[in-house]
C-alpha positions as CSV (number, residue, x, y, z in Angstrom):
1,M,146.3,116.7,38.5
2,K,148.6,114.0,39.7
3,P,148.3,110.6,38.1
4,E,147.4,109.0,41.5
5,A,144.6,111.5,42.0
6,M,143.3,110.9,38.4
7,R,143.3,107.2,39.0
8,K,141.3,107.5,42.2
9,T,138.8,109.8,40.4
10,G,138.4,107.3,37.6
11,D,137.8,104.4,40.1
12,S,135.2,106.5,41.9
13,M,133.4,107.2,38.7
14,R,133.4,103.5,37.7
15,M,132.0,102.6,41.1
16,K,129.2,105.2,40.8
17,K,128.2,104.0,37.3
18,P,126.5,100.7,38.4
19,A,124.9,102.5,41.3
20,A,123.5,105.1,38.9
21,I,122.1,102.3,36.7
22,V,120.5,100.6,39.7
23,W,119.0,103.9,40.8
24,L,117.6,104.5,37.4
25,I,116.0,101.0,37.2
26,G,114.6,101.6,40.7
27,M,113.0,104.9,39.6
28,V,111.5,103.4,36.5
29,F,110.0,100.5,38.6
30,Y,108.7,102.9,41.1
31,M,107.0,105.0,38.5
32,I,105.4,102.0,36.8
33,S,104.3,100.4,40.1
34,S,102.9,103.8,41.3
35,T,100.9,104.2,38.1
36,V,99.5,100.7,38.4
37,A,98.6,101.2,42.1
38,A,97.0,104.5,41.3
39,K,94.9,103.0,38.5
40,A,93.9,100.1,40.8
41,F,92.8,102.5,43.5
42,H,90.8,104.5,41.0
43,D,89.1,101.4,39.7
44,V,88.2,100.4,43.3
45,L,86.6,103.8,43.9
46,S,84.6,103.4,40.7
47,F,83.0,100.1,41.9
48,P,79.5,100.4,43.4
49,V,79.3,100.2,47.2
50,A,76.8,97.3,47.1
51,M,79.4,95.3,45.1
52,L,82.2,96.1,47.5
53,V,80.1,95.1,50.5
54,S,78.3,92.0,49.0
55,L,81.1,90.2,47.2
56,P,83.3,89.5,50.3
57,L,80.3,88.2,52.2
58,I,79.3,86.0,49.3
59,V,82.8,84.6,49.0
60,L,83.0,84.0,52.7
61,L,79.8,81.9,52.6
62,A,80.7,80.1,49.4
63,Y,84.1,78.9,50.6
64,T,82.8,77.9,54.0
65,I,80.5,75.5,52.0
66,L,83.5,74.4,50.0
67,G,85.5,73.7,53.2
68,I,82.6,71.6,54.6
69,T,81.7,69.6,51.5
70,G,84.7,69.8,49.1
71,F,82.7,71.5,46.4
72,G,79.8,73.9,46.0
73,S,81.6,77.3,46.2
74,S,80.7,78.4,42.7
75,I,77.1,77.1,42.7
76,V,76.5,79.1,45.9
77,A,78.5,82.2,44.8
78,M,77.4,82.6,41.1
79,P,73.6,83.1,41.5
80,L,74.3,85.7,44.2
81,M,77.3,87.4,42.5
82,V,75.5,88.1,39.2
83,N,73.2,90.4,41.0
84,F,76.1,92.8,41.4
85,V,78.5,92.1,38.5
86,P,78.1,90.8,34.9
87,I,78.3,87.0,34.5
88,Q,81.2,87.4,32.0
89,F,83.1,89.2,34.8
90,A,82.1,86.9,37.7
91,V,82.9,83.6,36.1
92,P,86.6,84.3,35.2
93,M,87.1,86.1,38.5
94,I,85.7,83.2,40.7
95,V,87.7,80.6,38.8
96,L,90.9,82.3,40.1
97,L,89.7,81.8,43.7
98,D,88.6,78.2,42.9
99,M,92.0,77.4,41.5
100,F,93.7,78.5,44.7
101,A,91.2,77.0,47.1
102,S,90.9,73.6,45.4
103,S,94.7,73.3,45.2
104,L,94.9,73.8,49.0
105,I,92.3,71.1,49.6
106,G,94.0,68.7,47.1
107,V,97.5,69.3,48.5
108,K,96.3,68.8,52.1
109,N,94.8,65.4,51.2
110,H,97.3,64.5,48.5
111,G,97.6,60.8,49.5
112,S,93.9,60.3,49.4
113,I,93.3,61.2,45.7
114,A,91.8,58.5,43.5
115,R,94.1,59.1,40.5
116,A,92.4,56.6,38.2
117,E,89.1,58.5,38.5
118,V,90.8,61.8,37.9
119,G,92.5,60.4,34.7
120,L,89.1,59.3,33.4
121,V,87.3,62.6,33.9
122,V,89.9,65.1,32.9
123,P,90.1,64.5,29.1
124,F,86.4,65.0,28.7
125,L,86.5,67.9,31.1
126,F,88.8,69.7,28.7
127,V,86.4,69.2,25.8
128,G,83.5,70.6,27.8
129,I,85.5,73.6,28.9
130,A,86.4,74.5,25.3
131,L,82.7,74.3,24.4
132,G,81.5,76.2,27.4
133,A,84.0,79.1,27.0
134,T,82.9,79.6,23.4
135,V,79.3,80.0,24.5
136,L,80.2,82.3,27.4
137,V,81.9,84.7,25.1
138,N,79.2,84.8,22.5
139,A,75.9,84.2,24.2
140,P,73.7,87.2,25.4
141,T,73.8,87.9,29.2
142,K,70.0,87.3,29.5
143,W,70.2,83.7,28.3
144,L,73.3,83.0,30.4
145,M,71.5,84.2,33.6
146,L,68.4,82.2,32.7
147,G,70.5,79.1,32.1
148,L,72.3,79.5,35.4
149,G,69.1,79.8,37.3
150,V,67.6,76.8,35.7
151,F,70.8,74.8,36.2
152,V,70.8,75.6,39.9
153,L,67.1,74.6,40.3
154,C,67.8,71.3,38.6
155,Y,70.7,70.7,40.9
156,V,68.5,71.3,44.0
157,A,65.9,68.9,42.6
158,H,68.5,66.3,41.9
159,S,69.9,66.6,45.4
160,I,66.5,66.2,47.0
161,L,65.1,63.4,44.8
162,I,68.3,61.3,44.5
163,R,69.0,59.4,47.7
164,V,72.4,59.1,49.2
165,G,73.6,55.6,48.6
166,A,72.3,55.3,45.1
167,K,73.7,52.5,43.0
168,P,77.3,52.8,41.8
169,I,77.8,53.6,38.1
170,G,80.3,52.4,35.5
171,R,83.4,54.2,34.3
172,I,81.7,54.8,30.9
173,W,79.8,57.7,32.6
174,A,83.0,59.6,32.9
175,A,82.6,60.7,29.3
176,P,79.1,62.4,29.3
177,L,79.4,63.7,32.9
178,G,83.0,64.9,32.5
179,T,82.0,66.8,29.3
180,L,78.8,68.2,30.8
181,G,80.8,69.3,33.9
182,G,83.3,71.0,31.8
183,V,80.6,72.9,29.9
184,F,78.9,74.1,33.1
185,S,82.3,74.9,34.7
186,A,83.2,77.3,31.8
187,L,79.7,78.7,31.4
188,F,78.8,79.3,35.1
189,G,81.7,78.1,37.2
190,T,79.3,75.4,38.5
191,G,80.7,72.1,37.2
192,G,81.4,70.8,40.7
193,P,78.0,69.3,41.3
194,V,78.2,67.4,37.9
195,Y,81.6,65.9,38.8
196,A,80.1,65.0,42.2
197,I,77.3,63.1,40.6
198,Y,79.9,60.8,39.0
199,L,82.4,60.7,41.8
200,T,79.9,60.1,44.7
201,R,78.8,56.9,42.8
202,R,82.3,55.8,42.3
203,L,84.0,56.5,45.6
204,E,82.7,55.5,49.0
205,D,85.4,56.9,51.3
206,K,84.5,60.5,52.4
207,S,88.1,61.7,52.6
208,V,89.0,60.2,49.2
209,L,85.9,61.7,47.6
210,R,86.7,65.2,49.1
211,A,90.4,65.1,47.9
212,T,89.5,63.8,44.5
213,M,86.8,66.4,44.0
214,G,89.4,69.1,45.0
215,T,91.8,67.8,42.4
216,V,89.3,67.6,39.6
217,V,88.1,71.2,40.4
218,S,91.7,72.3,40.5
219,V,92.5,70.9,37.1
220,S,89.3,72.3,35.8
221,S,90.3,75.8,37.2
222,I,93.7,75.8,35.5
223,A,92.1,74.8,32.2
224,R,89.4,77.5,32.5
225,V,92.0,80.2,33.3
226,A,93.8,79.2,30.1
227,A,90.6,79.1,28.0
228,F,89.4,82.5,29.4
229,A,92.8,84.1,28.8
230,I,92.7,83.0,25.2
231,A,89.1,84.3,24.9
232,G,90.1,87.7,26.2
233,L,88.0,87.6,29.4
234,Y,90.9,88.6,31.6
235,S,91.4,91.8,29.7
236,Q,88.5,93.2,31.6
237,S,89.5,95.9,34.0
238,G,89.5,94.9,37.7
239,V,89.2,91.1,37.3
240,F,92.5,90.3,38.9
241,M,92.3,93.1,41.5
242,V,88.9,92.0,42.7
243,A,90.0,88.4,42.9
244,A,93.1,89.4,44.9
245,G,91.0,91.5,47.3
246,L,88.6,88.5,47.9
247,I,91.4,86.0,48.8
248,P,91.4,86.8,52.5
249,F,87.7,86.1,52.7
250,M,88.1,82.9,50.8
251,L,90.8,81.7,53.2
252,V,88.7,82.6,56.2
253,G,85.8,80.7,54.7
254,L,87.9,77.6,54.0
255,W,89.2,77.7,57.6
256,C,85.7,77.9,59.0
257,G,84.5,75.1,56.7
258,N,87.4,72.8,57.7
259,R,86.6,73.5,61.4
260,L,82.9,72.7,60.8
261,H,83.5,69.7,58.5
262,Y,83.2,67.1,61.3
263,K,80.9,69.1,63.6
264,L,77.9,69.8,61.5
265,S,75.2,67.4,60.3
266,A,75.5,66.9,56.6
267,R,71.7,66.8,56.4
268,R,71.4,70.2,58.1
269,V,74.0,71.7,55.8
270,A,72.3,70.3,52.7
271,Q,68.9,71.7,53.8
272,G,70.2,75.2,54.4
273,L,72.1,75.1,51.1
274,W,69.0,73.9,49.1
275,A,66.9,76.8,50.6
276,L,69.5,79.4,49.7
277,L,69.9,78.0,46.2
278,V,66.2,77.9,45.5
279,V,65.7,81.6,46.5
280,S,68.8,82.8,44.6
281,S,68.0,80.8,41.5
282,V,64.3,81.9,41.3
283,S,65.4,85.5,41.8
284,L,67.9,85.1,39.0
285,I,65.4,83.6,36.6
286,V,62.9,86.4,37.3
287,R,65.6,89.0,36.7
288,S,66.7,87.4,33.4
289,L,63.1,87.3,32.1
290,M,62.8,91.0,32.9
291,L,65.9,92.0,30.8
């Protein structure tokens, strides 16, 4: 073979070598992604039909409430969800949605956030989340369900008995209410109402309150994701996949809630919410006592 032909052949082989490496990497990636996709599809088929139908509707309702009020998604969703999935699955799954949704609300109203109040609540919130995550991992499901039902009933009673326009409270209340909110956030994903008890008596402007609530819940969500990851709750099969599948319903709910935010009577929304929560919490308490 002539030297010129040999040189051309060598150049051709050197050009093909990177292409072969890229092709090989692509094949490996394809095989891995196909395996993951096949496993995910198999996991979906293994879920009960009632769960696949009910969870999207629950998320749609819960995040419509969040869009209207700035909080309340988890306290609506959790008593309903635990009828279809274990509470140790539902809590880490819903917190992924909460993190995304509350971030959207906080970013949209970034200039309205009361940063001083956020700074007061967050340190105690972290303490409460650490305590709550520890109990969630170790406590029996029966007592967690009973505790969630009782908590929701107490929230409804507080909402009905405590008048809007109650006297403002001092900053010292950030410590006990921030800690308590963190505990319930980790245990049941329902810390929002506790944070609201503090913030509604500290902030008068509706837009500032809504934006600040969104920010506190967003920080709480990030902290809970970290705590649950350390505790191993995200090692459960299907948690991320179910959360990803529910994101479209969450976004539609937020859109509906934002549209209804200025159109619906706050009193009417509250009355409907209370009725729903009483029914779902009583049902939850009965189920827990039968376990």
